[in-house]
DRENSE-33488 format. One record per residue (C-alpha): residue number from 1; residue in three letters; x, y, z. Coordinates in nm, 2 decimals, decimal comma. Layout:
<recs>
 vogu lummar     c1     c2     c3
  NUM    ALA      X      Y      Z
...
</recs>
This chain:
<recs>
 vogu lummar     c1     c2     c3
    1    MET  -1,80  -1,40  -1,15
    2    LYS  -1,49  -1,27  -1,31
    3    ALA  -1,29  -0,97  -1,19
    4    SER  -1,38  -0,79  -1,51
    5    ASP  -1,75  -0,82  -1,42
    6    THR  -1,71  -0,58  -1,12
    7    ALA  -1,83  -0,23  -1,16
    8    GLU  -1,64   0,07  -1,04
    9    ALA  -1,84   0,33  -1,21
   10    ALA  -2,19   0,41  -1,33
   11    ILE  -2,10   0,76  -1,46
   12    GLY  -2,21   0,83  -1,81
   13    GLY  -2,49   0,57  -1,82
   14    GLU  -2,29   0,25  -1,74
   15    ARG  -2,51   0,02  -1,53
   16    PRO  -2,35  -0,10  -1,21
   17    VAL  -2,32  -0,48  -1,14
   18    ARG  -2,57  -0,62  -0,89
   19    ARG  -2,40  -0,78  -0,59
   20    ARG  -2,45  -1,11  -0,40
   21    SER  -2,54  -1,08  -0,04
   22    VAL  -2,31  -1,17   0,25
   23    LEU  -2,47  -0,94   0,51
   24    PRO  -2,83  -0,92   0,63
   25    ALA  -2,99  -0,58   0,61
   26    LEU  -3,32  -0,46   0,74
   27    LEU  -3,62  -0,41   0,51
   28    THR  -3,81  -0,13   0,68
   29    GLY  -4,16  -0,02   0,65
   30    GLY  -4,50  -0,03   0,80
   31    GLY  -4,56  -0,40   0,78
   32    ILE  -4,21  -0,53   0,88
   33    GLY  -4,05  -0,51   1,22
   34    LEU  -3,71  -0,36   1,27
   35    GLY  -3,57  -0,69   1,37
   36    THR  -3,65  -0,87   1,04
   37    ALA  -3,32  -0,95   0,88
   38    LEU  -3,32  -1,04   0,51
   39    PHE  -3,04  -1,15   0,28
   40    LEU  -2,99  -0,87   0,03
   41    ILE  -2,73  -0,78  -0,23
   42    PHE  -2,42  -0,69  -0,03
   43    ALA  -2,15  -0,87  -0,22
   44    ALA  -1,81  -1,01  -0,17
   45    GLY  -1,74  -1,07  -0,54
   46    PRO  -1,39  -1,11  -0,66
   47    ARG  -1,28  -0,81  -0,46
   48    GLY  -1,33  -1,03  -0,16
   49    PRO  -1,42  -0,93   0,20
   50    VAL  -1,17  -0,97   0,47
   51    ASP  -1,45  -1,09   0,71
   52    ASP  -1,70  -1,28   0,51
   53    PHE  -2,01  -1,38   0,71
   54    PRO  -2,19  -1,68   0,55
   55    GLY  -2,50  -1,67   0,77
   56    PRO  -2,75  -1,45   0,96
   57    LEU  -2,60  -1,19   1,18
   58    PRO  -2,73  -0,94   1,44
   59    ALA  -2,82  -0,60   1,30
   60    ALA  -2,50  -0,44   1,45
   61    ALA  -2,26  -0,68   1,27
   62    ASP  -2,05  -0,57   0,98
   63    ALA  -1,84  -0,69   0,69
   64    THR  -1,50  -0,54   0,63
   65    TRP  -1,26  -0,52   0,34
   66    ALA  -0,89  -0,44   0,30
   67    ALA  -0,77  -0,12   0,14
   68    GLY  -0,77  -0,13  -0,23
   69    THR  -0,97  -0,45  -0,27
   70    ARG  -1,32  -0,32  -0,31
   71    PRO  -1,36   0,01  -0,50
   72    ALA  -1,70   0,17  -0,44
   73    PRO  -1,92   0,15  -0,75
   74    GLY  -1,93   0,50  -0,89
   75    PHE  -2,24   0,71  -0,99
   76    THR  -2,35   1,07  -1,04
   77    LEU  -2,67   1,21  -0,90
   78    SER  -2,80   1,56  -0,81
   79    ASN  -2,78   1,68  -0,45
   80    GLN  -3,02   1,90  -0,25
   81    ASP  -2,88   2,21  -0,43
   82    GLY  -2,95   2,07  -0,77
   83    ARG  -2,57   2,02  -0,83
   84    ALA  -2,44   1,70  -0,99
   85    VAL  -2,22   1,51  -0,75
   86    ALA  -2,01   1,22  -0,86
   87    LEU  -1,90   0,98  -0,59
   88    SER  -1,55   0,99  -0,72
   89    SER  -1,54   1,37  -0,67
   90    LEU  -1,56   1,31  -0,29
   91    ARG  -1,23   1,13  -0,26
   92    GLY  -1,01   1,28   0,01
   93    ARG  -1,29   1,25   0,26
   94    VAL  -1,43   0,95   0,45
   95    VAL  -1,78   0,90   0,32
   96    LEU  -2,07   0,74   0,50
   97    LEU  -2,29   0,61   0,22
   98    THR  -2,65   0,52   0,31
   99    PHE  -3,00   0,50   0,15
  100    LEU  -3,28   0,70   0,30
  101    ASP  -3,64   0,82   0,24
  102    SER  -3,69   1,18   0,37
  103    ARG  -4,05   1,09   0,46
  104    CYS  -3,97   0,76   0,62
  105    LYS  -4,15   0,69   0,95
  106    HIS  -3,96   0,38   1,05
  107    LEU  -3,58   0,30   1,05
  108    CYS  -3,48   0,62   0,88
  109    ARG  -3,60   0,81   1,19
  110    ILE  -3,35   0,60   1,39
  111    GLU  -3,06   0,60   1,15
  112    GLY  -3,08   0,97   1,06
  113    PRO  -3,02   1,10   1,41
  114    MET  -2,75   0,83   1,46
  115    LEU  -2,56   0,97   1,17
  116    GLY  -2,59   1,32   1,30
  117    ASP  -2,47   1,21   1,65
  118    LEU  -2,18   1,02   1,49
  119    GLN  -2,07   1,33   1,29
  120    ARG  -2,08   1,55   1,60
  121    SER  -1,89   1,29   1,82
  122    LEU  -1,58   1,33   1,60
  123    PRO  -1,33   1,62   1,58
  124    GLU  -1,36   1,83   1,27
  125    ALA  -1,05   1,68   1,11
  126    GLU  -1,20   1,33   1,13
  127    ARG  -1,56   1,41   1,06
  128    PRO  -1,71   1,20   0,78
  129    LEU  -1,93   1,33   0,49
  130    ILE  -2,28   1,18   0,49
  131    VAL  -2,40   1,08   0,15
  132    ALA  -2,76   0,97   0,14
  133    VAL  -2,90   0,82  -0,18
  134    SER  -3,27   0,86  -0,20
  135    VAL  -3,49   0,54  -0,20
  136    ASN  -3,79   0,75  -0,27
  137    PRO  -3,80   0,92  -0,62
  138    GLU  -4,05   1,17  -0,47
  139    ASP  -3,79   1,32  -0,24
  140    THR  -3,74   1,69  -0,30
  141    ALA  -3,49   1,95  -0,20
  142    VAL  -3,74   2,08   0,06
  143    SER  -3,82   1,74   0,21
  144    VAL  -3,45   1,63   0,24
  145    ARG  -3,34   1,96   0,39
  146    ALA  -3,62   1,92   0,65
  147    ALA  -3,50   1,57   0,73
  148    ALA  -3,14   1,68   0,77
  149    ARG  -3,24   1,96   1,00
  150    ARG  -3,46   1,72   1,20
  151    TRP  -3,17   1,48   1,24
  152    ASP  -2,92   1,76   1,32
  153    TRP  -2,68   1,69   1,04
  154    ARG  -2,39   1,94   1,03
  155    PRO  -2,44   2,20   0,76
  156    ASN  -2,21   2,15   0,45
  157    ASP  -2,12   1,80   0,57
  158    TRP  -2,38   1,61   0,37
  159    HIS  -2,52   1,54   0,03
  160    TRP  -2,87   1,39  -0,03
  161    LEU  -2,86   1,26  -0,38
  162    MET  -3,17   1,23  -0,60
  163    GLY  -3,25   1,14  -0,96
  164    LYS  -3,49   0,97  -1,19
  165    PRO  -3,63   0,63  -1,08
  166    GLU  -3,41   0,44  -1,33
  167    GLN  -3,10   0,63  -1,22
  168    LEU  -3,17   0,55  -0,85
  169    ALA  -3,25   0,19  -0,93
  170    ASP  -2,91   0,14  -1,09
  171    VAL  -2,74   0,27  -0,77
  172    TRP  -2,96   0,06  -0,54
  173    ALA  -2,87  -0,25  -0,74
  174    ALA  -2,50  -0,17  -0,73
  175    TYR  -2,51  -0,14  -0,35
  176    GLY  -2,75  -0,42  -0,28
  177    VAL  -3,04  -0,21  -0,17
  178    ASP  -3,39  -0,35  -0,20
  179    VAL  -3,68  -0,11  -0,25
  180    GLN  -4,04  -0,22  -0,26
  181    GLN  -4,34   0,00  -0,31
  182    ILE  -4,65  -0,13  -0,13
  183    PRO  -4,99   0,03  -0,08
  184    ASP  -4,94   0,35   0,13
  185    ASP  -4,58   0,28   0,21
  186    LEU  -4,23   0,22   0,09
  187    LEU  -4,01  -0,06   0,21
  188    HIS  -3,63  -0,04   0,18
  189    SER  -3,33  -0,21   0,31
  190    GLY  -3,11  -0,04   0,57
  191    VAL  -2,73  -0,05   0,50
  192    LEU  -2,44   0,18   0,57
  193    TYR  -2,11   0,17   0,38
  194    VAL  -1,79   0,33   0,51
  195    ILE  -1,58   0,45   0,21
  196    ASP  -1,23   0,56   0,27
  197    ARG  -1,05   0,86   0,12
  198    ALA  -0,92   0,66  -0,18
  199    GLY  -1,28   0,56  -0,27
  200    ASP  -1,27   0,20  -0,14
  201    GLU  -1,54   0,04   0,06
  202    ARG  -1,39  -0,06   0,40
  203    ALA  -1,70  -0,18   0,59
  204    GLY  -2,07  -0,24   0,56
  205    TYR  -2,32  -0,23   0,84
  206    ALA  -2,68  -0,33   0,86
  207    THR  -2,87  -0,05   1,04
  208    PRO  -2,92   0,04   1,31
  209    PHE  -2,54   0,02   1,35
  210    ASP  -2,31   0,04   1,64
  211    GLN  -2,20   0,41   1,65
  212    GLN  -1,88   0,34   1,85
  213    ARG  -1,76   0,07   1,61
  214    VAL  -1,82   0,30   1,31
  215    ALA  -1,65   0,59   1,49
  216    ARG  -1,34   0,38   1,56
  217    LEU  -1,32   0,28   1,20
  218    ILE  -1,35   0,64   1,08
  219    ARG  -1,07   0,75   1,31
  220    SER  -0,85   0,47   1,18
  221    LEU  -0,91   0,59   0,82
  222    GLY  -0,79   0,95   0,90
  223    GLY  -1,10   1,16   0,82
  224    VAL  -1,01   1,45   0,59
  225    ALA  -0,70   1,44   0,37
  226    ALA  -0,43   1,69   0,46
</recs>
């Protein structure tokens, strides 16, 4: 894969490049246990991880990348207020990018409160912005706000991004998220990316993640730009 094949943006209809997997994530849903690790699309690519894990890892393990080596693929989707949000517009803030279903009865119920706890554990100047991309095209402003309240996310410190199925599928592919519809349920992989203030991916975690490890990384990245 050539460096020119990497995607930094999906804004304006450009399709992101699908990634190769170096980290197991969890496919969550009614028929699959939380400990089932699958190899999903979580790529090194030519941007190259600093820590590249070639085999199965425990759910709390992560992959990390040096500053400037792995720009986060860009996209634009609508948030819970109906406002278009481009990932690039969030630079200057550490972003926790994840993929959730507001009606999920499985791993999302674990990860959602963990993200809220993580936000509250950090001082305001270091607090990250949660950006959740929907894995369920049937998410609505009402359902995602209810989930954020249930998980105690801080007001004004999160975006839940939604869109048409084909728009969401492009973002899922860019970030190695597998989504499968089965009868009466939706299965999806659980991953969390930490994106620094310059818009570079610095770490990826399979969920459920180690909150203390993520908090230490966020502190090292400086939180909100001065």
